[in-house]
C-alpha positions in Angstrom: 38.2 16.2 275.4 41.5 15.9 273.0 42.2 14.2 270.1 44.1 11.3 270.0 46.3 9.8 266.5 45.5 5.9 265.7 46.7 3.7 263.2 44.8 2.6 259.5 44.4 -1.0 260.6 45.3 -3.3 258.0 42.3 -4.7 255.8 39.9 -1.4 257.4 38.2 -1.5 254.2 37.0 -4.9 254.5 36.1 -5.1 258.0 34.1 -2.0 257.2 32.1 -4.0 254.3 32.1 -7.2 256.5 30.3 -5.3 259.6 28.7 -2.0 258.9 25.5 -0.5 256.6 26.6 2.5 254.9 29.5 -0.1 253.6 30.2 1.4 250.4 30.6 4.7 251.4 32.6 4.1 254.8 34.9 1.9 252.8 35.5 4.2 250.1 38.8 6.1 251.2 38.5 8.3 247.9 34.9 10.0 249.5 37.1 10.6 253.1 34.1 9.3 255.0 35.6 7.5 257.7 38.2 8.6 259.1 40.6 5.7 258.4 41.2 7.0 254.9 43.0 10.1 255.8 47.0 9.5 255.9 46.7 10.2 259.8 43.8 8.7 261.0 42.4 9.8 264.6 39.6 9.8 267.4 38.1 12.1 270.2 39.1 10.9 273.4 36.1 12.4 276.3 36.9 11.5 280.0 34.0 10.4 282.0 33.0 14.0 283.2 32.4 14.8 279.6 30.7 12.1 279.0 28.2 12.6 281.7 27.6 16.3 280.9 26.9 15.4 277.0 24.0 12.7 278.7 22.8 15.3 281.0 22.5 18.3 278.4 20.9 15.6 275.6 18.2 14.8 278.2 18.0 18.5 279.4 17.3 19.6 276.2 14.6 16.6 275.2 12.9 17.8 278.8 13.0 21.4 277.0 11.5 20.2 273.9 8.7 18.9 275.5 8.2 22.1 278.0 8.3 23.9 274.5 6.1 21.9 272.3 3.8 22.2 275.4 3.6 25.9 275.0 3.7 25.7 271.0 0.2 23.7 271.3 -1.1 26.0 273.8 -3.2 28.9 273.0 -2.9 31.7 275.3 -5.0 33.6 273.5 -7.4 32.2 270.5 -5.3 31.9 267.5 -1.9 31.8 269.0 -0.7 28.2 267.8 -1.8 29.0 264.3 0.2 32.4 264.5 3.3 30.2 265.3 2.4 27.8 263.1 2.5 30.0 260.7 5.5 31.8 261.5 7.4 28.5 260.8 5.9 28.7 257.3 3.5 25.2 257.7 1.1 24.7 255.1 -2.1 25.6 256.9 -4.0 22.5 255.6 -1.6 20.6 258.1 -2.3 22.7 261.2 -5.4 20.2 262.7 -3.5 17.2 262.0 0.0 18.8 263.5 -2.1 20.3 267.0 -3.9 16.2 266.7 -0.5 14.4 266.4 0.9 15.9 269.3 -1.8 16.2 271.6 -3.4 12.7 270.9 -3.7 10.2 273.8 -6.8 7.5 272.5 -6.0 5.4 271.3 -2.3 5.2 271.7 -0.4 8.8 271.3 2.0 9.4 268.2 5.1 8.2 268.9 8.9 8.8 267.9 11.3 6.4 267.4 14.5 8.6 268.1 15.9 12.2 268.0 19.6 13.8 267.3 21.0 17.1 268.8 23.7 18.7 267.1 26.2 19.9 269.6 29.4 22.6 269.5 32.2 22.0 272.2 33.8 24.8 273.2 37.3 25.2 274.6 35.9 26.2 277.6 33.8 22.9 278.6 30.8 25.0 276.9 27.9 22.4 275.1 26.0 24.4 272.7 23.0 23.0 270.5 23.4 24.1 266.8 20.5 22.5 265.7 17.6 19.5 266.7 17.5 17.0 263.7 13.6 15.5 265.3 11.9 14.3 261.8 14.8 12.5 259.8 17.4 11.6 262.0 20.3 9.5 259.7 23.7 8.5 260.9 22.3 5.5 262.5 24.5 3.4 260.5 27.9 5.1 261.5 26.7 5.3 265.0 26.8 1.4 265.2 30.1 1.1 263.0 32.0 3.0 265.0 31.2 0.4 268.0 32.2 -2.4 265.6 35.8 -0.2 264.8 36.3 0.2 268.9 35.6 -3.2 269.5 38.0 -4.7 266.8 40.5 -2.3 267.6 40.4 -3.1 271.3 40.4 -6.6 270.3 43.1 -7.3 267.6 45.1 -3.7 267.6 46.3 -2.7 271.0 50.2 -4.2 269.7 50.1 -1.4 267.1 51.9 1.9 267.2 49.1 3.9 268.7 47.0 1.6 271.2 44.4 2.8 273.1 43.5 3.5 276.6 43.8 -0.2 278.4 40.2 0.8 280.2 38.5 3.0 277.0 35.0 2.6 276.7 33.2 4.3 274.3 29.7 6.1 274.7 27.2 4.5 272.3 23.7 3.1 273.6 22.7 3.5 270.4 21.4 -0.1 269.3 19.8 -0.7 273.1 17.8 2.2 273.3 16.2 2.1 269.6 15.7 -1.3 270.8 14.2 -0.3 273.7 11.7 2.0 271.8 11.2 -0.3 268.9 9.6 -2.5 271.6 7.4 0.3 273.0 6.2 1.2 269.7 5.6 -2.5 268.7 3.4 -3.1 271.8 1.6 0.3 271.4 0.9 -0.3 267.6 0.6 -3.7 267.7 3.1 -4.1 264.7 2.3 -8.2 264.4 -1.0 -7.1 263.0 -0.2 -4.1 260.6 3.8 -4.9 259.9 5.7 -1.8 259.0 6.9 -0.5 255.7 10.2 1.8 255.5 10.0 4.6 252.9 13.0 5.8 251.0 14.2 8.3 248.5 15.8 5.5 246.0 18.1 7.8 244.9 19.7 8.0 248.3 21.5 4.9 249.2 21.8 6.6 253.0 18.4 5.9 253.7 18.2 2.4 252.6 20.7 1.7 254.6 19.0 3.4 258.0 16.0 1.4 257.1 17.6 -1.7 256.8 19.7 -1.1 259.8 16.2 -0.1 261.3 14.8 -3.2 260.1 17.3 -5.7 262.1 17.3 -4.1 265.5 13.8 -4.7 265.0 14.2 -7.9 264.0 16.7 -9.5 266.0 15.7 -8.0 269.3 11.7 -7.7 269.1 10.1 -9.8 266.7 11.7 -11.5 263.6 7.5 -12.3 262.2 7.4 -8.6 261.6 6.4 -7.6 258.6 8.6 -5.2 256.7 9.0 -3.8 253.8 11.1 -1.3 251.4 8.8 1.3 250.0 10.2 3.8 247.6 9.3 7.1 247.2 9.5 7.4 243.3 9.3 4.4 241.0 12.3 1.9 240.9 14.1 1.9 237.4 16.8 -0.7 236.3 19.8 0.2 234.8 18.3 0.2 231.0 15.6 2.3 232.9 12.5 -0.2 232.9 10.2 0.1 235.6 11.1 -2.5 238.4 8.6 -0.9 241.4 6.1 1.6 241.7 6.7 4.3 244.5 4.5 5.4 247.1 0.6 6.4 246.2 -2.4 7.5 248.2 -5.6 6.5 247.5 -9.0 8.6 246.8 -9.2 8.3 251.0 -5.5 9.9 251.8 -4.4 6.3 252.7 -0.6 5.4 251.8 -0.5 2.6 248.9 2.6 0.3 248.4 3.7 -0.7 244.8 1.0 -3.2 244.9 -2.1 -0.8 246.0 -2.2 -2.4 249.6 -3.0 0.4 252.0 -0.2 1.5 254.5 -1.0 2.1 257.9 2.2 2.1 259.8 5.1 3.9 257.8 8.7 4.6 259.4 10.2 7.6 256.6 13.2 9.1 255.5 11.8 11.9 253.6 11.2 15.6 255.4 7.1 15.8 256.3 7.4 19.8 254.3 8.5 17.6 250.8 6.4 15.6 251.5 3.6 17.9 252.2 4.6 19.3 248.7 4.3 16.8 246.9 1.0 16.3 247.8 0.4 19.9 246.6 1.8 19.9 243.7 -0.7 16.0 243.4 -3.6 17.9 243.8 -3.7 15.1 247.3 -3.2 17.7 250.0 -7.3 17.9 251.6 -7.6 14.2 251.3 -3.8 13.8 252.8 -4.3 15.9 255.5 -7.7 14.7 256.9 -6.4 11.3 256.7 -3.4 12.3 258.8 -6.1 14.4 261.2 -7.7 11.1 262.4 -4.6 9.4 262.8 -5.0 5.8 262.0 -2.2 5.9 259.9 1.1 5.8 262.2 4.0 7.3 260.8 7.4 7.6 262.2 8.7 10.2 262.9 5.3 12.0 263.4 4.0 15.3 262.7 4.7 17.0 265.5 8.7 16.4 265.4 8.3 18.9 261.8 8.2 21.3 264.4 11.7 20.3 266.3 13.0 19.8 262.7 12.1 23.3 261.5 15.0 25.5 262.7 12.5 28.6 263.6 12.0 26.9 266.1 15.3 27.8 267.6 14.4 31.1 267.9 11.0 30.7 269.1 13.3 28.3 271.8 15.4 31.0 273.2 12.9 33.3 273.2 11.4 31.0 275.5 14.1 29.7 277.6 16.6 32.3 277.5 16.3 33.1 281.2 16.4 29.9 282.4 18.5 27.1 283.4 18.2 25.5 279.8 19.7 28.2 278.6 23.4 26.9 279.2 22.6 25.1 276.3 21.1 27.6 274.2 22.5 30.2 271.0 20.7 33.4 270.5 18.6 33.0 268.0 16.4 35.0 265.8 14.1 35.4 263.0 15.9 37.2 260.3 12.6 39.3 260.1 13.1 40.5 263.9 14.1 43.8 264.1 14.7 43.9 267.7 17.8 45.7 269.5 19.3 42.2 269.9 18.2 40.7 267.3 20.1 43.9 265.1 23.0 43.3 267.5 24.0 39.9 266.9 23.6 40.2 262.9 26.0 43.3 262.7 28.4 40.9 264.5 30.1 37.8 263.6 26.6 35.2 263.0 25.2 32.0 261.2 22.2 32.2 258.7 20.2 29.0 258.5 17.1 28.4 256.5 14.1 27.3 258.3 13.9 24.1 256.4 16.9 22.0 254.9 19.7 19.8 256.3 23.6 18.3 255.9 24.3 22.4 255.8 22.4 23.5 252.6 21.6 27.3 252.4 24.0 28.3 255.6 26.5 31.1 255.5 28.5 32.2 258.6 28.3 36.1 257.9 30.0 39.7 259.4 27.9 42.8 259.6 29.8 43.2 256.2 29.8 40.0 254.5 30.2 36.6 253.8 32.7 34.3 254.7 31.4 31.1 254.5 28.5 29.7 252.6 26.9 26.6 251.2 24.6 26.1 248.1 21.1 26.7 249.0 19.6 24.3 246.3 16.3 26.2 246.1 16.1 26.4 250.4 15.6 29.8 252.0 12.4 31.1 250.2 10.3 30.1 253.6 13.0 32.2 255.4 15.8 32.4 257.7 17.0 32.7 260.8 20.4 34.5 262.3 22.2 32.8 265.3 24.8 33.5 267.9 28.7 32.4 266.4 30.3 29.7 268.2 33.4 27.9 267.0 33.3 24.4 266.8 36.4 22.3 268.5 39.0 21.4 265.6 41.2 18.8 265.1 43.9 17.9 262.7 42.4 20.3 260.0 38.8 19.5 260.8 36.2 21.5 262.5 34.1 19.1 264.4 30.5 18.9 265.6 28.9 15.9 268.0 25.7 14.5 267.2 23.8 13.4 270.6 21.1 10.5 270.6 18.0 11.0 272.4 15.8 7.7 272.8 12.5 8.2 274.6 14.2 11.2 276.5 17.2 9.1 277.4 20.9 10.2 275.9 21.8 7.2 273.7 25.4 7.7 272.3 27.0 9.8 270.5 29.1 10.3 266.9 30.6 12.8 265.7 31.5 14.5 262.1 34.4 16.7 261.0 34.7 19.1 257.9 37.2 21.4 256.7 34.6 24.1 256.2 33.5 25.9 259.9 29.6 24.8 258.3 29.6 21.0 258.0 28.0 20.0 255.2 26.9 16.3 253.0 30.4 15.1 252.6 31.8 15.2 256.0 34.4 13.2 257.8 32.8 10.4 260.9 35.3 10.5 263.5 35.1 8.1 266.2 35.5 8.1 269.9 36.4 7.0 272.8 35.8 7.7 276.9 38.6 7.5 278.8 40.4 9.8 281.7 43.8 8.0 281.4 46.1 10.9 279.8 43.6 13.6 280.2 44.3 16.3 283.2 40.6 16.5 285.6 40.7 19.3 287.7 39.6 18.9 291.1 
């Protein structure tokens, strides 16, 4: 892999506004979210062997996740599964519902739409798993826009000062793979009969953009007549503070209800299960909600079993399970902070990363040595549930940015990549989206 300079396309902001969800943030030069806002834009070039290695790692790690979940939800002795759920600080009221979500087959299983693995790519060619975005995997809109950038660049800017290799492609099957999984979900869940509601946080524009993109894929590729609606997490207010639309509700039987009191039987959500469970506890609705989830007649994407993969404590359990397996080539040594084993102690006295069990976008993460913190992100209340410690690995760097690679997995298949960069070694919310290409031109490939 190597960085390569690209030009800032004339009228690049207009192209984004006309061809992208997340158009406002991507086209805002002040936010430095899209790479063309930089004084020197750049992309990352992979060769075809690297593309194959990333795809192999993604599909192997998804196989590992399935093996891990089969182990996680199996009692070798009575109470093992409950102990693991307690270790991840998941409320006991939901344990049976989570177990059912993984084991359910009749009438249909609890299906997932997509997941994203975050990888560190090392200078010696290793691919290391940093964490799993199993439950609320954003960046789909950015993944698709980078394809529109690539198509426009190849069509209209190859005569510029910085052309792309003439044989350049892109590892980007996100649209097609997601469409294929929507097709399966539609067939198994009968979306024509139920419709599907998309739950978003009314305060987060990226939630709405991700939902609208998925609706477009569903309607363009599967069936335009499937009923869809946006449901807001809380009451939606206009600029004067007047209510426009009520938020998500729950009836006495534990069913989700929308803003007109209709029951929701099929829900896509961009909101953590842990936060939703906390909200139910504060509203006194835990028991009714948990019993409804146990039955499984309300289908949620992403399903309850994804809560395990999104919990960073799963990384410690995976290391415990697979550190001596072929999967270990992709794993970093990881332990619960409360682990006092020799191996964990040796890790903590050296350079390591400390992560809360919950949270996303770098929240609460610190890079530490045995004598103090080198870098730390604000916790925003996360961390009370506990921490893991993870082996530190240096992220690849280009033009002053540390960057990591997000690799999509859809129904067990690799579906493309998206790259995020940050001037900090902890990738945070306000990061840089860096496009990529695949080409062997100009790269030395050893025999």
